[in-house]
C-alpha positions in Angstrom: 1.0 62.4 -30.6 -1.5 61.0 -28.1 -5.0 60.4 -29.3 -6.6 58.8 -26.2 -6.6 60.7 -22.9 -8.1 59.5 -19.6 -11.2 61.4 -18.5 -10.5 60.7 -14.8 -7.4 60.2 -12.8 -7.4 56.5 -12.1 -4.5 54.3 -13.0 -7.0 52.0 -14.9 -7.9 54.8 -17.2 -4.3 55.8 -17.8 -3.2 52.3 -18.6 -6.2 51.7 -20.9 -5.5 54.9 -22.8 -1.8 53.9 -23.0 -2.7 50.6 -24.5 -5.0 52.3 -27.1 -2.3 54.8 -27.9 0.3 52.1 -28.3 -2.0 50.1 -30.6 -2.5 53.2 -32.7 1.3 53.8 -32.9 1.9 50.1 -33.7 -0.5 49.7 -36.6 -1.2 51.9 -39.7 -4.0 49.5 -40.7 -6.2 47.0 -38.8 -4.0 44.0 -37.9 -5.0 40.4 -38.1 -6.4 38.8 -35.0 -3.2 36.7 -34.4 -1.1 39.8 -34.7 -3.4 41.8 -32.4 -3.3 38.9 -29.9 0.5 38.7 -29.9 0.8 42.5 -29.6 -1.6 42.8 -26.7 0.2 40.0 -24.9 3.5 41.8 -25.4 2.0 45.1 -24.2 0.5 43.4 -21.1 3.9 41.8 -20.2 5.6 45.2 -20.5 3.0 46.8 -18.2 3.6 44.4 -15.4 7.3 43.9 -15.9 9.3 45.0 -12.9 6.2 45.4 -10.8 5.0 41.8 -10.8 4.4 41.6 -7.0 2.5 44.8 -6.6 0.5 45.0 -9.9 -3.1 44.1 -10.2 -4.1 44.5 -13.9 -7.3 43.2 -15.5 -8.7 44.6 -18.8 -11.2 43.9 -21.5 -11.0 45.2 -25.1 -13.9 44.7 -27.4 -13.2 44.5 -31.1 -16.4 44.6 -33.1 -19.6 42.8 -32.5 -18.3 39.3 -31.7 -14.7 39.5 -30.5 -13.3 40.5 -27.1 -9.8 40.3 -25.6 -9.4 39.8 -21.8 -6.2 39.8 -19.7 -5.7 39.2 -16.0 -2.8 39.8 -13.7 -4.7 39.2 -10.4 -3.9 40.0 -6.8 -4.9 41.6 -3.5 -4.0 44.9 -2.1 -2.0 44.9 1.1 -4.4 44.4 4.1 -7.4 43.5 1.8 -9.2 40.2 1.6 -10.6 41.0 -1.8 -9.1 39.0 -4.7 -9.0 41.0 -7.9 -8.9 38.5 -10.8 -11.0 37.5 -13.7 -13.3 34.5 -14.1 -15.4 33.4 -17.1 -18.3 31.1 -17.8 -19.7 30.0 -21.2 -23.4 29.8 -21.6 -24.5 27.6 -24.5 -27.3 25.2 -25.4 -28.8 23.4 -23.7 -29.5 26.4 -21.4 -30.5 25.9 -17.8 -31.2 27.8 -14.7 -28.5 30.0 -13.1 -28.8 31.1 -9.5 -27.0 34.4 -8.5 -24.4 34.0 -5.7 -25.2 37.2 -3.8 -29.0 37.3 -3.8 -31.8 34.8 -3.9 -32.6 35.1 -7.6 -32.4 32.6 -10.5 -32.8 33.0 -14.2 -33.8 30.2 -16.5 -31.8 31.0 -19.6 -33.8 28.4 -21.6 -36.7 30.9 -21.4 -34.7 33.9 -22.8 -32.3 32.4 -25.3 -32.4 30.6 -28.7 -30.7 27.3 -29.6 -28.1 29.2 -31.5 -27.0 31.5 -28.7 -23.6 31.3 -27.1 -22.2 33.9 -24.7 -19.1 34.3 -22.5 -19.6 36.1 -19.2 -16.5 37.6 -17.7 -16.5 39.0 -14.2 -14.2 39.7 -11.3 -15.8 36.9 -9.3 -18.2 34.1 -10.1 -21.7 35.5 -10.3 -23.7 32.3 -10.1 -23.5 29.2 -7.9 -24.7 26.5 -10.4 -22.4 27.3 -13.4 -18.8 26.3 -14.0 -16.6 29.4 -13.7 -12.9 29.3 -14.8 -10.4 31.6 -13.3 -7.9 33.3 -15.6 -4.3 32.2 -14.9 -1.9 35.0 -13.9 -0.7 36.7 -17.1 -3.3 35.0 -19.3 -4.7 36.7 -22.4 -7.8 35.2 -23.9 -9.7 36.1 -27.1 -13.4 35.4 -27.0 -15.2 35.1 -30.3 -18.9 34.3 -30.5 -18.8 33.2 -26.9 -15.8 30.8 -27.3 -12.4 31.4 -25.5 -9.2 31.1 -27.5 -5.7 31.2 -26.1 -3.4 30.3 -29.0 -2.3 32.2 -32.1 -3.5 29.4 -34.4 -7.0 29.6 -32.9 -7.0 33.4 -33.6 -5.9 32.7 -37.1 -8.8 30.1 -37.5 -11.3 32.7 -36.4 -9.8 35.2 -38.9 -10.0 32.7 -41.7 -13.6 32.0 -40.9 -14.4 35.6 -41.8 -14.7 37.2 -38.3 -11.5 39.2 -38.3 -11.3 42.9 -37.6 -12.1 43.9 -41.2 -15.1 41.6 -41.4 
């Protein structure tokens, strides 16, 4: 019994709804963050399995106010020069100026943030020229919590034990 249905006809919508339906079928109650991380990793591996050379698959799944999962299986379509991957940067104190890479515009984040702010920005290409951007490895799943990236189950468990799990 499918609960989530794509509104449009893109493969992205179909895959995202399939992931949501698989999560619903997998769990009767909210899982812990490590269990959700492990399950999403398994689902993503199943999605690309058998189509590794032709698949391009990036997705983000928000879970509550502070937690986000991001996965990347990057690539280029035949004949295209566009690379479809994911990159992230972490903005944290001390904040500084960031200059956009595609237009002549800069933002001084020190003027619009507080000393306790921390944020992860995830995009298909680096958006600024003066910040460090990290490209996801092929097949990498990261959990971002309060602007920090986590890639290991024990890290997810630590976030859970700190009171920021799905039931928090």
